[in-house]
C-alpha positions in Angstrom: -0.1 0.2 0.3 2.6 2.4 1.0 4.5 1.5 -2.3 1.1 1.9 -4.5 0.9 5.6 -2.8 4.8 6.4 -3.1 4.6 5.9 -6.6 1.3 8.3 -7.0 3.2 10.9 -5.3 6.8 9.9 -7.6 4.0 10.5 -10.3 2.3 14.0 -9.3 5.7 15.7 -8.5 7.5 13.9 -11.4 5.9 16.6 -13.8 3.8 14.1 -15.8 2.2 16.2 -18.6 -1.6 16.8 -17.3 -5.1 15.4 -19.2 -7.6 18.6 -19.5 -5.4 21.3 -20.4 -6.5 20.8 -24.3 -8.5 17.7 -25.8 -9.1 15.3 -23.2 -8.3 11.9 -23.5 -11.3 9.2 -24.0 -9.4 7.5 -20.2 -9.6 10.5 -18.6 -13.3 11.4 -19.7 -14.3 7.7 -18.7 -12.9 8.0 -15.2 -14.5 11.3 -14.7 -17.6 10.0 -15.8 -17.4 7.1 -13.4 -16.0 9.4 -10.4 -19.2 11.4 -10.9 -21.3 7.9 -10.5 -19.2 7.0 -7.4 -20.2 10.2 -6.2 -23.9 9.8 -6.8 -23.8 6.7 -5.5 -22.5 7.7 -2.7 -25.2 10.5 -2.0 -28.1 7.7 -2.9 -26.9 5.4 -0.5 -26.6 3.0 -3.3 -24.1 -0.1 -2.7 -24.4 -2.1 -5.4 -23.9 0.7 -7.5 -20.9 2.1 -5.7 -19.2 -1.5 -5.3 -19.7 -1.8 -9.2 -16.8 1.2 -9.8 -14.8 0.2 -7.0 -12.0 -2.4 -8.2 -11.5 -5.7 -5.5 -8.2 -4.4 -4.6 -9.5 -1.2 -3.2 -7.5 0.2 -0.4 -9.2 3.4 1.1 -7.4 6.0 3.3 -10.1 7.8 4.4 -9.1 11.8 5.8 -8.4 10.7 9.4 -6.5 8.1 8.3 -8.3 4.8 8.2 -7.7 2.7 5.6 -10.6 -0.2 4.3 -10.8 -2.3 1.4 -13.7 -2.3 -1.1 -16.5 -4.6 0.8 -15.5 -2.8 4.7 -16.0 1.0 2.5 -19.4 -0.3 1.4 -20.6 -2.4 4.3 -19.8 0.7 6.5 -21.9 2.8 4.3 -24.7 0.4 4.1 -25.1 0.6 7.9 -27.0 2.9 7.7 -25.3 5.4 10.2 -23.5 7.2 7.5 -25.4 9.8 4.5 -23.7 12.2 2.3 -25.7 15.3 0.5 -24.2 17.7 -2.0 -21.3 16.4 -3.1 -19.3 18.6 -5.1 -16.1 17.6 -7.2 -13.6 20.7 -8.0 -10.0 21.6 -9.3 -9.7 17.6 -11.3 -6.2 17.4 -12.8 -5.9 13.7 -14.8 -2.8 12.5 -15.0 -2.1 9.2 -17.2 1.2 7.5 -15.9 0.3 4.5 -18.1 -1.7 2.7 -20.5 -5.2 1.5 -18.0 -4.4 4.1 -15.3 -5.3 7.2 -14.7 -5.1 9.3 -11.3 -7.2 12.5 -10.4 -5.6 14.9 -8.0 -8.6 17.4 -7.0 -10.9 19.0 -3.8 -14.7 18.1 -2.9 -16.7 19.4 -0.8 -19.7 17.9 1.2 -22.0 17.8 3.6 -21.9 14.3 5.9 -24.1 12.8 8.7 -22.6 10.2 10.5 -24.5 9.2 13.0 -26.9 12.3 14.1 -24.3 14.6 13.5 -23.9 16.5 10.3 -20.5 18.2 9.2 -19.1 19.9 6.6 -16.5 18.6 4.9 -13.3 20.0 2.7 -10.5 17.8 1.4 -8.2 17.2 -1.0 -7.8 13.9 -2.5 -5.8 11.9 -4.8 -7.4 9.0 -6.7 -6.3 6.2 -8.8 -8.5 4.4 -11.3 -7.3 1.2 -13.5 -9.1 -0.3 -16.3 -10.1 -4.0 -15.3 -12.1 -5.8 -18.2 -12.9 -2.7 -20.1 -14.3 -1.0 -16.7 -13.0 2.0 -15.0 -12.7 0.7 -11.3 -11.3 2.9 -8.7 -8.2 1.3 -6.9 -6.7 3.5 -4.2 -8.0 7.2 -2.6 -6.2 9.0 -0.4 -7.9 12.2 1.3 -6.9 15.2 3.7 -8.8 18.0 5.3 -6.8 21.0 4.5 -5.9 23.0 8.5 -8.7 24.3 8.7 -10.9 24.2 6.1 -13.3 21.7 7.4 -16.0 22.1 10.6 -16.3 18.8 12.6 -18.9 18.6 15.5 -17.6 18.0 18.8 -17.8 14.4 20.4 -20.4 14.1 22.9 
């Protein structure tokens, strides 16, 4: 896992050409559509639709450092104590380090309910997408909350 994340950062810092600064590639456009479907599935609480865009090998690193695989991530979303509203993605850059791999770097804002408490969340993220059998699936996600940009209710 650490090796994959180091590779992603090396690719980002290595100055790979950004896709989208001109005509976007078909791969980057397909990944953007898959990512939009992922966000819609999160907001709808649609576990099967969410699972369909995630690789079986998914490693999802939350902004608080927790790491989940696909089964745990989908199961936790479907448990009923988590809900998302107003997921907005912006500042997205797409990199194509190799055939069949697209890395998205961007920002997201959303409202998230965990239990009874709602939070306003702002994230920066890096997502690795991999083409698997002709279908683009999220392979890895890592997010962080920029200092001072999120409001999280105090735990009681």
